[in-house]
C-alpha positions as CSV (number, residue, x, y, z in Angstrom):
1,M,-17.6,-2.0,14.6
2,A,-14.5,-1.0,16.2
3,D,-14.9,0.9,20.2
4,K,-12.9,3.5,19.1
5,L,-13.6,6.9,17.9
6,K,-12.9,6.8,14.3
7,H,-11.5,9.7,12.8
8,R,-11.9,11.6,16.1
9,W,-9.9,14.6,14.9
10,S,-11.8,15.5,11.1
11,V,-13.8,19.2,10.9
12,G,-14.8,18.4,7.5
13,N,-17.5,16.5,6.0
14,N,-20.0,17.4,8.0
15,Y,-23.0,18.8,7.1
16,L,-23.9,21.1,10.0
17,A,-20.8,23.0,8.5
18,G,-23.5,25.3,6.6
19,I,-25.5,25.8,9.8
20,T,-26.2,29.9,10.8
21,M,-25.9,31.2,14.8
22,G,-29.4,31.2,15.6
23,H,-29.8,27.4,14.2
24,W,-26.6,26.4,15.9
25,W,-28.3,28.1,19.2
26,R,-31.6,26.2,19.2
27,L,-29.9,23.1,18.0
28,L,-27.0,23.2,21.4
29,C,-29.9,24.1,23.8
30,D,-32.6,21.3,22.6
31,N,-29.8,19.2,23.8
32,N,-29.0,20.9,26.6
33,F,-25.0,21.6,24.9
34,A,-23.9,17.8,25.8
35,I,-21.4,17.4,23.8
36,S,-18.9,14.8,24.6
37,P,-15.9,16.8,25.3
38,A,-14.3,13.6,22.3
39,Y,-15.5,16.9,19.9
40,W,-15.7,19.8,22.0
41,H,-13.4,21.2,18.4
42,R,-15.4,19.8,16.5
43,A,-18.6,21.8,18.0
44,A,-16.2,24.8,18.3
45,M,-15.6,24.5,14.9
46,I,-19.2,24.5,13.8
47,S,-19.9,27.6,15.8
48,M,-16.8,29.6,14.1
49,L,-18.8,28.9,10.6
50,S,-21.9,29.6,11.7
51,V,-21.5,33.0,12.6
52,F,-19.6,33.4,8.7
53,N,-22.8,31.7,7.5
54,S,-25.2,34.4,9.5
55,I,-22.6,37.4,8.3
56,Q,-23.1,36.1,4.0
57,H,-26.5,34.7,5.3
58,G,-28.0,38.9,5.7
59,R,-25.4,39.5,2.5
60,E,-27.3,36.8,0.2
61,E,-31.2,37.7,1.8
62,R,-30.6,41.6,1.2
63,R,-30.0,40.9,-2.6
64,W,-32.2,37.6,-3.2
65,H,-35.0,37.6,-1.1
66,D,-37.4,39.4,-4.0
67,A,-36.2,37.2,-6.6
68,I,-36.9,34.6,-4.9
69,E,-39.5,35.6,-3.3
70,N,-40.8,35.6,-6.9
71,T,-39.6,32.3,-8.4
72,K,-42.2,30.2,-9.7
73,I,-41.2,26.1,-9.9
74,T,-43.7,25.7,-13.2
75,E,-42.8,22.3,-13.3
76,P,-43.4,19.8,-10.7
77,P,-39.5,17.9,-9.5
78,I,-39.0,14.8,-10.0
79,F,-38.5,12.2,-6.9
80,I,-35.5,9.6,-6.3
81,L,-37.4,7.6,-3.4
82,G,-35.8,3.9,-1.9
83,H,-33.8,3.6,1.3
84,W,-30.3,4.1,2.1
85,R,-27.6,2.3,0.6
86,S,-30.3,0.8,-2.2
87,G,-29.1,2.7,-5.6
88,T,-30.7,6.0,-4.6
89,T,-27.6,7.6,-5.8
90,H,-26.3,5.7,-9.2
91,L,-29.7,6.7,-10.0
92,H,-29.4,10.3,-9.5
93,N,-25.9,10.1,-11.0
94,L,-27.4,8.7,-14.2
95,I,-29.9,10.8,-14.0
96,A,-28.4,13.4,-13.8
97,Q,-26.7,13.5,-16.7
98,D,-29.2,14.7,-18.4
99,A,-28.4,18.2,-17.9
100,T,-29.8,19.8,-20.8
101,Q,-33.4,19.0,-18.9
102,F,-32.9,18.4,-15.2
103,A,-31.0,20.5,-12.5
104,Y,-30.2,19.3,-9.0
105,A,-28.6,19.9,-5.5
106,N,-25.0,19.4,-5.5
107,T,-23.1,19.4,-2.7
108,Y,-22.4,22.3,-2.0
109,Q,-26.2,24.1,-2.1
110,V,-26.9,21.0,0.4
111,I,-24.8,22.5,3.2
112,S,-25.1,25.2,2.5
113,P,-28.8,26.1,1.9
114,H,-28.8,29.9,3.5
115,T,-26.0,31.0,1.0
116,F,-24.7,29.1,-2.0
117,L,-26.4,31.8,-3.9
118,T,-23.5,34.1,-2.9
119,T,-20.4,32.1,-1.8
120,E,-20.6,29.1,-4.3
121,K,-18.4,30.1,-6.3
122,F,-15.6,31.1,-4.2
123,N,-16.0,28.9,-1.5
124,S,-16.5,25.6,-3.7
125,R,-13.1,26.4,-5.1
126,W,-11.2,27.6,-2.0
127,F,-12.6,24.8,0.7
128,A,-12.7,22.3,-1.7
129,G,-10.5,19.8,0.0
130,L,-12.5,19.7,3.1
131,I,-14.2,17.2,0.5
132,P,-13.5,13.7,0.2
133,E,-13.2,12.8,-3.2
134,K,-14.8,9.5,-2.6
135,R,-18.0,9.0,-0.1
136,P,-16.5,7.3,3.2
137,M,-19.4,4.8,3.2
138,D,-18.0,3.6,-0.7
139,N,-16.2,4.3,-3.1
140,M,-18.1,6.3,-5.7
141,K,-16.8,10.5,-6.6
142,M,-17.6,12.7,-4.4
143,G,-17.1,16.8,-4.4
144,F,-19.1,20.1,-4.1
145,E,-20.7,19.8,-6.8
146,T,-21.5,16.3,-7.2
147,P,-25.0,15.7,-6.8
148,Q,-26.7,15.1,-2.9
149,E,-29.2,14.6,-1.4
150,D,-31.5,17.3,-0.8
151,E,-32.7,16.4,2.7
152,F,-29.9,18.8,4.6
153,G,-30.8,21.6,2.8
154,P,-34.2,22.0,4.6
155,A,-32.6,20.4,8.2
156,L,-30.4,23.3,8.4
157,I,-33.1,25.9,6.9
158,T,-36.1,24.6,8.9
159,G,-34.2,22.5,12.3
160,K,-36.2,20.2,11.7
161,S,-34.8,16.4,10.2
162,L,-34.2,13.1,11.8
163,Y,-30.2,13.9,10.3
164,F,-29.6,15.7,13.5
165,G,-29.9,12.4,15.3
166,M,-26.6,11.5,13.9
167,S,-24.9,14.7,15.0
168,F,-26.7,13.8,18.8
169,P,-27.5,10.3,18.8
170,R,-28.8,10.2,22.8
171,R,-31.6,12.0,20.8
172,M,-32.0,10.0,18.0
173,Q,-35.7,8.6,19.2
174,D,-37.0,12.3,19.1
175,Y,-35.7,13.2,15.6
176,E,-37.1,10.4,14.0
177,R,-40.1,11.5,13.9
178,Y,-39.8,14.0,11.1
179,L,-38.6,11.2,9.3
180,T,-42.7,10.1,8.3
181,F,-43.8,13.7,10.4
182,R,-46.9,11.5,11.5
183,N,-46.8,12.7,14.8
184,V,-45.7,16.0,14.2
185,P,-47.5,18.8,15.1
186,R,-49.2,20.2,12.1
187,V,-47.8,24.0,12.5
188,E,-44.2,21.8,12.5
189,I,-45.4,20.6,9.2
190,E,-45.9,23.8,8.1
191,E,-42.7,25.2,8.9
192,W,-41.0,22.4,7.1
193,K,-42.9,22.2,3.8
194,A,-42.2,26.1,3.8
195,G,-38.5,25.8,4.3
196,F,-38.2,23.4,1.7
197,L,-40.1,25.0,-1.0
198,W,-37.6,28.4,-0.3
199,F,-35.2,26.0,-0.5
200,L,-36.0,24.6,-4.3
201,K,-37.5,27.9,-5.5
202,K,-33.3,28.8,-4.3
203,L,-32.4,25.8,-6.6
204,T,-35.2,26.7,-9.6
205,L,-33.7,30.3,-9.7
206,K,-30.3,28.9,-10.1
207,Y,-30.7,27.0,-12.6
208,Q,-34.1,27.7,-14.2
209,R,-34.6,24.0,-15.6
210,R,-37.0,20.8,-14.0
211,L,-34.9,19.6,-10.6
212,V,-34.5,15.9,-9.8
213,L,-34.7,15.6,-6.1
214,K,-32.8,12.5,-3.9
215,S,-33.6,11.8,-0.6
216,P,-34.2,8.5,1.2
217,P,-36.7,10.3,4.0
218,H,-38.7,11.7,0.6
219,T,-39.8,7.4,0.7
220,A,-41.9,8.0,3.7
221,R,-43.1,11.4,3.5
222,I,-44.7,10.9,-0.2
223,R,-48.2,12.4,1.7
224,I,-46.7,15.8,2.1
225,L,-44.5,16.4,-1.3
226,L,-48.0,15.7,-2.8
227,E,-49.5,18.4,-0.8
228,L,-46.6,21.1,-2.4
229,F,-46.6,19.9,-5.6
230,P,-50.0,17.9,-6.5
231,D,-48.7,16.4,-10.6
232,A,-44.6,15.3,-9.3
233,K,-42.9,12.6,-10.3
234,F,-41.8,9.5,-8.3
235,I,-39.0,7.0,-9.3
236,H,-38.5,4.5,-6.0
237,I,-35.5,2.2,-5.9
238,H,-35.4,-1.2,-4.3
239,R,-32.5,-3.7,-3.7
240,N,-32.1,-7.1,-1.8
241,P,-33.2,-6.1,2.1
242,Y,-30.0,-8.7,3.3
243,D,-27.8,-6.6,1.2
244,V,-28.8,-3.2,2.1
245,Y,-28.9,-3.7,5.9
246,Q,-25.1,-5.2,5.5
247,S,-24.5,-2.0,3.7
248,F,-26.6,0.7,5.7
249,Y,-24.6,-1.3,8.7
250,H,-21.3,-0.2,7.1
251,F,-22.6,3.5,6.2
252,H,-22.4,3.9,10.6
253,D,-18.9,2.8,10.7
254,T,-18.0,4.8,8.4
255,A,-19.9,8.2,6.9
256,M,-21.5,8.3,10.4
257,W,-18.2,9.1,13.0
258,Y,-17.6,12.9,10.8
259,T,-21.2,13.8,12.4
260,Y,-21.2,12.8,15.6
261,L,-21.5,15.4,18.3
262,Q,-21.8,12.4,21.3
263,R,-20.2,9.6,21.8
264,P,-22.6,6.9,19.9
265,D,-24.4,3.5,21.7
266,L,-22.7,1.5,19.1
267,K,-25.1,-1.5,20.6
268,A,-28.8,0.1,19.9
269,I,-27.3,0.5,15.5
270,P,-29.0,-2.9,14.8
271,E,-31.9,-2.3,16.1
272,Q,-32.2,1.0,14.7
273,I,-31.5,-0.1,11.2
274,L,-34.7,-2.5,11.4
275,N,-36.6,-0.3,13.1
276,R,-35.9,2.4,10.9
277,Y,-35.9,0.7,7.6
278,T,-40.0,-0.8,8.5
279,E,-41.0,2.9,10.0
280,L,-40.2,3.8,6.4
281,Y,-41.9,1.1,4.4
282,D,-44.8,0.9,6.8
283,A,-45.2,5.2,5.0
284,F,-44.5,4.3,1.9
285,F,-46.8,1.4,1.5
286,T,-49.5,3.5,2.9
287,D,-48.9,6.6,0.9
288,L,-48.0,5.4,-2.3
289,P,-52.4,5.1,-3.5
290,L,-52.4,8.8,-3.6
291,I,-49.9,9.3,-6.4
292,P,-51.7,9.9,-9.6
293,T,-51.6,6.9,-12.1
294,G,-48.6,7.3,-14.7
295,N,-46.5,9.3,-12.2
296,F,-44.4,6.4,-10.8
297,Y,-42.2,4.0,-11.3
298,E,-40.0,1.4,-9.7
299,I,-36.9,-0.1,-10.1
300,R,-34.9,-2.7,-8.9
301,Y,-31.3,-1.7,-8.3
302,E,-29.9,-4.9,-10.2
303,D,-31.6,-4.2,-12.9
304,L,-30.0,-0.6,-13.0
305,E,-26.6,-1.9,-12.8
306,R,-27.1,-4.4,-15.1
307,D,-28.3,-2.4,-18.0
308,P,-28.2,0.9,-16.6
309,V,-29.7,2.8,-19.9
310,G,-32.1,0.2,-20.8
311,Q,-33.6,0.9,-17.2
312,L,-33.2,5.0,-17.5
313,A,-34.8,4.2,-21.3
314,D,-38.0,2.4,-19.4
315,T,-37.9,5.2,-17.1
316,Y,-38.5,8.0,-19.5
317,A,-41.3,6.7,-21.4
318,A,-43.7,5.0,-18.5
319,L,-42.6,8.8,-17.1
320,S,-43.3,10.6,-20.1
321,L,-39.8,12.0,-19.6
322,S,-39.3,13.4,-23.3
323,D,-36.3,13.5,-24.9
324,F,-34.2,10.5,-24.2
325,E,-32.8,9.8,-27.7
326,S,-31.3,13.4,-27.8
327,F,-30.2,12.2,-23.8
328,R,-28.8,8.5,-24.3
329,P,-25.3,9.5,-26.1
330,G,-24.4,11.5,-22.9
331,L,-25.6,9.3,-20.9
332,E,-23.6,6.1,-22.5
333,Q,-20.5,8.2,-22.0
334,Y,-20.9,8.5,-18.5
335,V,-21.8,5.0,-18.1
336,S,-18.3,3.5,-19.8
337,T,-16.5,6.2,-17.2
338,L,-17.9,3.6,-14.2
339,G,-15.8,0.5,-15.5
340,Q,-12.9,1.2,-12.5
341,Y,-15.6,1.0,-9.7
342,K,-15.3,-1.7,-6.9
343,K,-18.3,-2.4,-4.4
344,N,-17.6,-2.9,-0.9
345,K,-17.7,-6.0,-0.4
346,F,-19.3,-7.9,3.4
347,N,-18.5,-10.3,5.1
348,N,-21.8,-13.3,6.0
349,L,-24.6,-12.1,7.7
350,T,-24.9,-14.7,10.6
351,E,-27.8,-16.9,10.5
352,P,-29.5,-15.4,13.7
353,L,-29.3,-12.1,12.4
354,R,-31.0,-13.2,9.0
355,Q,-33.4,-14.3,10.3
356,R,-34.2,-11.2,12.3
357,I,-34.3,-9.2,9.1
358,A,-36.2,-11.9,7.3
359,D,-38.4,-12.1,9.4
360,Q,-38.9,-7.7,10.4
361,W,-38.2,-7.4,6.1
362,C,-40.5,-9.9,5.5
363,R,-43.1,-7.8,3.3
364,S,-40.1,-6.3,0.9
365,F,-38.8,-9.9,0.5
366,N,-41.7,-11.0,-0.6
367,K,-43.0,-8.1,-2.2
368,W,-39.9,-7.5,-4.5
369,G,-39.4,-11.6,-5.3
370,Y,-36.0,-11.5,-3.0
371,K,-35.0,-14.7,-1.9
372,I,-35.3,-15.7,1.9
């Protein structure tokens, strides 16, 4: 990684654009207002937007509060699990094509969880230029309407998320407890669950369809998700750990630069990647037996890349999801449009780093049959 501050002057492509004044003030207080001078303009933009978000949030609450409160989630969600850069987005995009059965949280909704019922139609058209056409870390299509990981929504609603460490990296260690919620007071867990459920009720009110949700942190929260939805279904996707490391490192050198409000310690990133993977899968394998039989299915990224239609057919069958044959033509048509997609290519890992990954992530290599 270069030492220069990439995308320093960018004020777009930042999840904090949807925060309200109260949550923004608390976030600043928690971090002692320690914004690096290089990012003062970014903080100023977030402050201005937070005023607008708060006004619109008041309007939305007055109009929709009772309807949201009375909304019932009758069909438990389907959760797509997997470490960052393991193919969760590709899998999410594929299943999202089944618009007859399923709905998903899109990019606008997860960064505007307080206001999207009243502002999405207008803002997603007028402010589309703030979102790049392709994701910064790869060549996948991006826009306000594309499927997005839901983590940002409850983060902005509750103020509890690992992702705030992307903006305030000096306190990353404090925010990391929200990855698994293992050492978090029960009252905070219940606050996060309530905010998450409120967000899902809003999506259900809007779409009236079963939700397919994707968020890598959920991989470490199976226990909490089952408390909310005992009959939820889970699809886990895994990828060669060496590829995951390189792709996630690239993510830090691309997408993360749009979110920083403090100068990052670039030398700390490799260790953070190694430790977070271990922590995530420690929680995953601990909680995996809690999932009822028939509600879990696992996919190998390399197989999904080779045969997406066949892999989804197997997934629908394993989880007893209906109407795959009705969905197949639309899925095949979507897959046919992916032929021009070009994956990132990375330099080879150094031998000491390859050995470090093999040692620290050996469980994944052995469990899923990847070569060391």
